[in-house]
C-alpha positions, 0 to 999 in steps of 0.5 A: 179643377184648380192646380195648387201652386207649389214651391220647391219645398212643397215638392220635396216634402211630397216626395218624402211622403210618397216614399214613406207616408209614415215618415215623421215630421221631425225626420222630414224637417231634419232632412230638409233643414226646416222647422217641424212647424213648417212641415206640419203647416204645409202638410195640413194645407196639402190635406185641407186642399185634397192634394194629399191623402195618406193611405196604406198601399197593399200589394194586391198579389200578396193578399190574394188578388191574382187577376188584374184586367182592363175593361173598355166599355162603349155606352149607348146612348152616350148620354148615359156615360155618367150614370154607367160610370157612377154604377161601375165606380161602386163596384169594389173590384174597380181600382181605376175608372176614366172617361176616354176618347177613341173607340170606347167611352170608359176604361175600367181597371179591376182587381179580382181574386182569379179568372172566375171572379173576373167572369162573375164580375163581368157576367153578373154585374158589368154586362148587365148594367143599363147603357153598356153596349159593348165591352172588351176585356184585357187581362194583365198577365204581369204588372211590372210597375205600380207607382205614384207619379214622379212629381219632378215631371211637373217642374 
């Protein structure tokens, strides 16, 4: 996985889009004192290189997802980690999935309607998957921050 080389203008454009993905190229160009064509060209390069995807982010709590949880999973035999991860990635409740170091092989974050939905997800889907040896579930009582990374941490 290669890292795209970004200059200061790239970072400024991305920061504007992170704050408001609907911001017009004209407004961004005016704020940064560059041409609209410059913004459009750089935007197209970001999208073509899969550096940027413009999406609408919904506030999960406001539409009915009231239970968030972290599920830590041990896979046995360990050579099934990729297969298990692929299966978990297909579950619509999954918002984050990563291979980890330490006591568990996978970390999964899910968004569910309520605790009963989480129980059904665990008992009917996750714990029944071939290769899952053990799991531990932590429910998030309250999410205080859900954000994109601050690009200036890379400078």
